[in-house]
C-alpha positions in Angstrom: -84.8 8.1 45.8 -82.2 10.6 47.2 -80.4 7.5 48.6 -80.3 5.6 45.3 -78.9 8.6 43.5 -75.9 8.5 45.9 -75.0 4.8 45.4 -71.8 4.3 43.3 -72.1 2.8 39.9 -75.7 3.9 39.1 -76.1 4.9 35.5 -79.8 5.1 35.0 -82.9 5.3 37.2 -86.5 4.6 36.1 -89.0 6.0 38.5 -92.2 3.9 38.5 -95.6 4.8 39.9 -98.5 2.3 39.7 -102.0 3.6 40.4 -104.1 0.8 41.8 -107.0 0.1 39.4 -110.4 0.9 40.9 -112.7 -2.1 40.7 -116.0 -0.2 41.2 -117.3 1.2 37.9 -119.1 4.3 39.2 -116.9 7.4 38.6 -113.7 5.4 38.4 -112.6 7.0 35.1 -112.8 10.5 36.8 -110.9 9.3 39.9 -108.2 7.5 37.9 -107.8 10.5 35.6 -107.3 12.7 38.7 -104.8 10.4 40.2 -103.0 10.1 36.9 -102.6 13.9 36.6 -101.3 14.3 40.1 -98.9 11.4 39.7 -97.6 12.8 36.4 -96.8 16.1 38.1 -95.1 14.4 41.0 -93.0 12.2 38.8 -91.9 15.2 36.7 -90.9 17.0 39.9 -88.9 14.0 41.1 -87.2 13.6 37.7 -86.0 17.2 37.8 -84.9 16.8 41.4 -82.8 13.7 40.8 -81.4 15.1 37.6 -80.2 18.2 39.4 -78.6 16.1 42.1 -76.5 14.1 39.6 -76.7 15.2 35.9 -74.5 12.1 34.9 -77.4 9.7 35.8 -80.2 9.3 33.3 -83.6 9.6 35.0 -86.8 8.7 33.3 -90.3 7.7 34.7 -93.2 5.5 33.9 -96.8 5.7 35.1 -99.5 3.1 34.7 -102.8 1.9 36.2 -103.1 -1.8 37.2 -104.9 -4.1 39.7 -101.7 -6.1 40.4 -99.1 -3.6 41.5 -96.4 -6.0 42.4 -96.8 -8.0 39.2 -96.7 -4.7 37.2 -93.5 -3.7 38.9 -91.8 -6.9 37.9 -93.2 -6.8 34.3 -92.0 -3.3 33.7 -88.6 -4.1 35.3 -88.3 -7.1 32.9 -89.4 -5.0 29.9 -86.8 -2.4 30.7 -84.0 -4.9 31.5 -83.2 -3.4 34.8 -80.5 -4.8 37.1 -82.1 -3.9 40.4 -85.6 -3.1 41.8 -85.4 -0.7 44.8 -88.3 -0.6 47.3 -88.9 1.0 50.7 -91.0 -0.7 53.2 -94.1 0.5 55.1 -97.1 -0.8 57.0 -97.3 -2.8 60.2 -97.2 -6.6 60.5 -98.9 -8.0 63.6 -97.2 -11.3 63.2 -93.6 -10.0 63.4 -94.0 -6.5 64.8 -91.9 -5.0 62.1 -92.5 -2.6 59.3 -93.1 -4.0 55.8 -95.7 -3.4 53.2 -97.9 -5.6 51.0 -96.3 -4.5 47.7 -92.6 -5.0 48.8 -93.5 -8.4 50.3 -95.2 -9.5 47.1 -92.3 -8.3 44.9 -89.8 -10.2 47.1 -91.8 -13.4 47.2 -92.7 -13.8 43.6 -90.4 -15.7 41.3 -88.2 -13.3 39.4 -84.6 -13.1 38.0 -84.2 -9.4 39.0 -82.3 -8.5 42.2 -84.2 -6.5 44.8 -82.9 -4.0 47.3 -85.2 -3.4 50.4 -84.6 -0.3 52.5 -86.4 0.1 55.8 -88.5 3.2 56.4 -86.7 3.9 59.7 -83.4 4.2 57.9 -85.0 6.5 55.3 -86.4 8.8 58.0 -82.9 9.4 59.5 -80.9 9.7 56.3 -78.7 12.6 57.2 -75.0 12.9 58.0 -73.3 9.6 58.9 -76.5 7.6 58.3 -76.8 8.9 54.8 -73.1 8.1 54.1 -73.5 4.5 55.4 -76.6 3.5 53.6 -76.3 5.4 50.3 -72.9 6.3 48.8 -71.2 3.9 51.3 -73.9 1.1 51.2 -71.3 -1.4 50.3 -68.8 -0.3 53.0 -69.6 -3.3 55.3 -71.5 -6.2 53.7 -72.9 -9.2 55.6 -72.9 -12.2 53.3 -74.7 -15.2 54.8 -73.9 -18.5 53.1 -75.0 -22.1 53.3 -72.3 -23.2 50.8 -75.0 -23.8 48.1 -74.3 -22.9 44.5 -76.7 -19.9 44.8 -75.2 -18.4 48.0 -71.6 -18.9 46.6 -72.7 -17.1 43.4 -74.0 -14.2 45.5 -70.7 -13.9 47.3 -68.7 -14.1 44.1 -70.9 -11.3 42.7 -69.7 -9.0 45.5 -66.2 -8.9 43.8 -67.7 -7.1 40.8 -69.3 -4.2 42.8 -67.7 -0.8 43.2 -66.9 0.7 46.6 -66.6 -2.6 48.6 -65.1 -1.9 52.1 -65.4 -5.1 54.1 -67.2 -8.4 53.6 -68.4 -10.3 56.7 -69.1 -14.0 55.8 -71.6 -15.8 58.0 -72.5 -19.5 58.1 -75.0 -20.8 60.7 -75.0 -24.5 61.6 -78.5 -25.7 62.4 -79.3 -26.8 65.9 -81.4 -29.7 64.6 -78.5 -32.1 64.9 -76.7 -34.1 67.7 -73.8 -32.4 69.6 -71.2 -34.4 67.8 -72.7 -33.6 64.4 -72.8 -29.9 65.3 -69.2 -30.0 66.3 -68.2 -31.7 63.1 -70.3 -29.3 61.0 -68.7 -26.3 62.7 -65.2 -27.7 62.0 -66.0 -28.3 58.4 -67.8 -24.9 58.0 -64.7 -23.1 59.4 -62.5 -24.7 56.8 -64.9 -23.8 54.0 -65.3 -20.2 55.3 -61.5 -19.8 55.5 -61.2 -20.8 51.9 -63.9 -18.3 50.8 -62.4 -15.6 52.9 -58.9 -16.2 51.4 -60.4 -16.0 47.9 -61.9 -12.6 48.6 -58.7 -11.4 50.3 -56.7 -12.5 47.3 -58.9 -10.2 45.2 -58.1 -7.3 47.5 -61.3 -7.4 49.5 -61.0 -7.1 53.3 -63.0 -10.1 54.7 -63.8 -11.9 57.9 -65.5 -15.3 58.5 -68.0 -16.1 61.3 -69.5 -19.5 62.1 -72.5 -19.8 64.5 -75.0 -22.4 65.6 -78.7 -21.9 65.9 -81.5 -20.4 63.8 -80.1 -18.9 60.6 -82.5 -15.9 60.3 -82.0 -14.9 63.9 -78.2 -15.0 63.7 -78.2 -13.1 60.4 -80.3 -10.3 61.8 -78.4 -10.3 65.1 -75.0 -10.3 63.4 -76.1 -7.4 61.2 -76.8 -5.4 64.3 -73.7 -6.4 66.2 -71.4 -5.7 63.2 -73.3 -2.5 62.2 -73.3 -3.6 58.6 -74.4 -1.3 55.8 -76.3 -4.0 53.9 -77.2 -7.7 54.1 -76.3 -9.4 50.8 -78.2 -12.7 50.5 -79.4 -15.2 47.8 -83.1 -16.0 47.5 -82.7 -19.4 45.8 -85.4 -18.4 43.3 -88.3 -19.7 45.3 -91.9 -18.4 45.1 -93.9 -16.8 47.9 -96.1 -19.6 49.1 -93.2 -22.1 49.3 -90.9 -19.6 51.0 -93.3 -18.8 53.8 -94.6 -22.4 54.1 -91.0 -23.6 54.7 -90.0 -20.7 56.9 -87.5 -19.5 54.3 -84.4 -17.8 55.9 -84.6 -15.1 53.3 -88.2 -14.3 54.0 -87.6 -14.2 57.8 -84.6 -11.9 57.4 -86.5 -9.5 55.2 -89.4 -9.4 57.7 -87.2 -9.0 60.8 -84.1 -6.9 60.0 -83.9 -3.1 60.1 -80.9 -3.1 57.7 -81.1 -2.8 54.0 -81.3 -6.2 52.3 -80.0 -6.9 48.8 -81.6 -10.1 47.5 -79.7 -11.9 44.7 -82.3 -13.6 42.7 -80.6 -16.0 40.3 -77.3 -17.4 38.9 -77.6 -15.2 35.7 
């Protein structure tokens, strides 16, 4: 929350806490009431804290009890017409060896039109000095924008031009290895031409930009490039797929969210 209050352009923050509904009937009313009282006190404290940090940002909070936490987050976000859902990650995945929690994963995977910003717990634990400046007030200082030249990814790149505080945009296209050498060579040549055109468009709008074309696995190159270029955020389109289809097809977006240690801003739709 301290990070979000520092991001440029924020006008309103809604703090949301969802208490997981207790399925067992015995004593659940007493337990839920106790959790509710404790959560109300914590939310009030956080409201006051954030309000003191920046009085120009309106801070409110909501508290509810539900069995489907991820679904409730999305429902309340839709009801309030928010522009962005911000989540931190936690928990350990044996499959990938990285940190991510069930609720953030479910929110990212479900079909929604609301953009999602995922911030890793390791970043949050070290948010002081230069680290705070890079990932909070300067989170848009160096953006990695992967593109496959689809309508959705091009929309995501175009959206960058409307954001305050843009420093540099690094465009990345990865040519799949599942082709012949001659096909890969031709794909790389064509990709370089397209990337140059996109870069020139951004430069014409006053945004410092670079274009990179690589061959191989898209998710691996995105996460590796983010590390090599020390980007402040990965800005990527989700194509609007649902969870089962994403993981079944090995979605690049899902893989990036699971593997990277950098903040990931997921652009959810063309609207």
